[in-house]
KESEVO-582817 format. One record per residue (C-alpha): y, x, z. Coordinates in steps of 0.5 Angstrom, whole numbers, plus 500, padded with zeros to 3 digits. Layout:
<rs>
YXZ ...
</rs>
This chain:
<rs>
119247227 120241232 115245236 118251236 125248237 122245243 119251246 126255245 131250247 128250254 128258255 133261260 135268259 139273264 142279262 143286266 148291264 150296269 147293274 150287274 147280272 150275267 150267269 144263266 144263258 140257255 137260249 137255243 134260238 128265239 121265243 119269249 116276249 108275248 109268245 103266240 109264235 113271235 108274230 108269225 116269226 116276225 112276219 116271216 122275217 120282216 117280209 123278206 127284209 122289205 123285198 130285200 131293201 134296194 128299190 134301185 138307186 139314189 132314193 126318193 121318187 113319188 110319181 115315178 115310184 122309187 121309195 126306199 123305205 116305209 114299213 108299218 108293222 114293226 116301225 121302219 123308216 129308211 129313205 135315201 138321197 145320199 149317205 151311200 145309198 142309206 148305208 147300203 140299205 142299213 147293211 142289208 138289215 144288219 148282219 154284222 157277222 151274226 155278232 161276236 166281237 165281244 157282243 159288239 163291244 158290249 153294245 159299244 160300251 152300253 150304247 155309243 161310249 156314253 155318247 162319245 164321252 159326253 161332256 168329257 168331264 169339261 173337255 178332256 182337261 183342256 185337251 192336248 192329249 192330257 197335256 202330252 200325258 203329263 209330260 211323259 216319263 219313263 224315257 219316252 219313246 213308247 212307239 211314239 206315245 202309242 201314235 199320239 194316243 191313236 190320234 186322239 179324237 176319242 181314240 180315232 173313233 174307238 179304233 175305227 170301231 175296233 177295226 170294224 169289229 175285227 174285220 181288218 182293213 184301216 191301215 192294220 196295226 193299232 198295236 195289234 188291234 189293242 192287243 187282240 181286243 184287250 181294250 185301252 184307249 178311251 182317254 183313260 176312261 174320260 180321265 176318270 170321269 173328269 176326276 170324279 167331276 172334279 171331286 164333286 165340284 170341289 166338295 159341292 155345297 152349292 154357292 154358285 158352283 163353289 164360287 166358280 170352282 174357286 174362280 178356277 183356282 184363283 186364276 189357275 185355268 186349264 181345267 183346274 190346273 191339268 187335273 190337279 197336275 194329273 192327280 198329283 202325278 199318279 196319286 203317289 202310286 196308290 196305296 193308302 189302305 185301299 177303299 177304291 176311289 182316287 179316280 179309279 186308282 189313277 185310271 188303273 195306273 194310267 192303263 198300267 203304263 199304257 200296257 208297258 208301253 204296248 209291250 215295248 212298242 209291240 217288240 220293236 214293231 217291224 210289222 209285228 214280228 210274227 205277232 211277237 212270237 204269238 202274243 206276249 200278254 196284253 188282254 182279249 184273245 179267246 178265239 174271238 168268241 170261241 171260233 164261231 165261223 166268222 170267215 175263219 175268225 177273220 182270217 186268223 185275226 188278219 193272219 195274227 196281226 199281218 193284215 192279210 192280203 199276202 204280198 209280204 204285206 201288201 208290198 209295204 204299201 206300194 209306191 215306191 216301197 218294195 223292200 221286204 226282201 223283194 216281197 219274199 222273193 215275189 211270193 216265192 216266185 208266185 208260189 213257184 210259177 203256180 206250182 210249175 203251171 200245175 206240174 205242166 198241166 199234169 204232164 200234158 194231161 199225162 202225155 195226152 192220155 198216153 197218146 190216147 192209149 196208143 191210138 186206141 191199142 191193137 
</rs>
């Protein structure tokens, strides 16, 4: 193990994401690809993984033998007869807490987001969300705007992932989750891609594509008209002396509007009274990467955005709704009862100790 530690300690890694190179990363664990020690470490891990995978449950049977997985070298196939059984085995093989939220977000952006936004260049201009955004003004209620954005089909998936990454329950505040991670709704990225696609089609030399585009213009179809309205709404806000693409500038303004509405909605949210005393600016919180203990990080997030299990929070979901004042009282009574029980136990122990001393005296 000392040899392994010394070998891995001197390794340096550089990550490449979207043509960007990261700074040097000193690797404290792991071995180089092709290192002689790698196969032995792999066998130690894979042997334990295979024995940990469940062999009792809703899995296929062959001659009274339950088969939950097939394993050959580094190829693993999981078998199950129900989604729950499959997820149980996936959870065994994946250690979510080993990855920080930042790492999870990088994986999401590089692997999941491209699939999720596939075809958004054509679909987004037809969506109800774009039509809603075009109608917004400075007088629009920020809380209602954020509620509508959270119901967008892209953002439903994105928000579910944010709450999974933060380890908070599904009813946690969307405003808090956006604020802690510093992530914007995906609809703005979809709008940027749609505008880029619009620009390419408009300037295309292909006769078929050009004819299809002019047909859109002539008929005034939703795809063309909604993108034009979106460009018209935000184009005047963009400085004329910049080299940035039009789509980038429009997405930037849309995100800026979202942040302003996020701040306004956060200030008036009754659920985020404590959060307002901590969070002023929109952006990712440093503790998500600095706090290395997963349980401590989860507890801190839950406390900050009021996603904890104290009765002051749980009472809001009971039927009928428990008034806030009663939730405070109940919490105080619970603490007082606990203290009373502790004091009674101490007094009883003291009396028993006194009686024992008396009986054992001269």
